N, C-alpha and C positions, 0 to 999 in steps of 0.2 A: 455638536457631538464632541465628547472629550477625546483626547489623543489616545487614551487606552482603548476606547471603543473603536476608534478608527484603525488602530493597530490590529484588533481582532477582526475587523472587516477585511483586512488585507491578507488574511491567511489563505493558504493554497486551498481553493474550493474543491479541487479534485481530491485532496487528501482529507479534507474536513468531513467527508461523507463517512459515517461510522464503519461501514463494511470495508471500505478501502483503507481506512486507518488501521483496522485490525490486520488486514492482509499485509500491508507494508510493515507493520510492527513485527509480524511473524517473520517476514523475509529479512528484516533488518538484523535478526538474531541468528540467521543461518546462512550458509553459503548458497543453498538452494532448497526448494521444497517442491514435492510433487503435488499435482492437482488434488489427488485424493486426500493427502495429508491436510492441505489447505481447506478442503471442503469439510473434513471432519473437525478441524480446529475452529473454523469460523461458524459452522452450523448453517452455511448457505447451501442452497440447492445448486446443482450442477450448472443450471442456466444462469442463475444470479452470479455465481462465482465467475463463470466464463465472461459475462458482460463486464464485471468490475475489472477483471484481469485485462480484458481488451482495452478498456479506457486507460488503465495504467500503462499498458504497452504503447498505445498511441501517443501518450505524453512522454514516452522515453524513460519511464520510471521502472519498468519491469521488462526483463528479457524472457521470452517463452521459447523453449526448445522442445519440439515433439520428436520422440525417439521410441525405442522399444526396449523392454526388459524381457529377453527371450522373444516370445511371440506376442507378448502383452504390450499394448500401447502405453507409453509413459510420457506425460507432460511435465517438464521441469520448469520451475519459475525461479528467477533470480532477480534480486534488486540491482539495478544498474547504479553506477556512481552518481548519475544525475538524480536518480530516485533516492539514494541515500542522503545526498545533500539537501534535497527538497524535504525529506522527512526530518532531518536534523533541524532545518530552519523552521519547519512547522512546530516541532516540539519546543524550540526556543521561544517562538511567538506565544504559544499557549502558556508556557511557564511564566513569561514576562507579564502576560495579562493577569494571570492568577496572583502573582506576587504584588501587582500594583493595585489590586482591587480590595 
């Protein structure tokens, strides 16, 4: 296996899943985003989005805060510093792979 392919095999598998890549990309551009905004932008169902956010939270990539806006429940998601660093590294690895092929 060439070193380029080995480098691609070493990417963060958690972030390499397309739905999670999109979620993290959105969060990387904003201070935070609420659940409904993420659902609308990703096109995921509530259940799928919830599962992906849970996996990202377990990895320490996303911080989830449940609160209220008036009497309406509000779930705010924010990319952690660890998540930001992981996403930056993931982007660098993909860019390097594309440039070297």
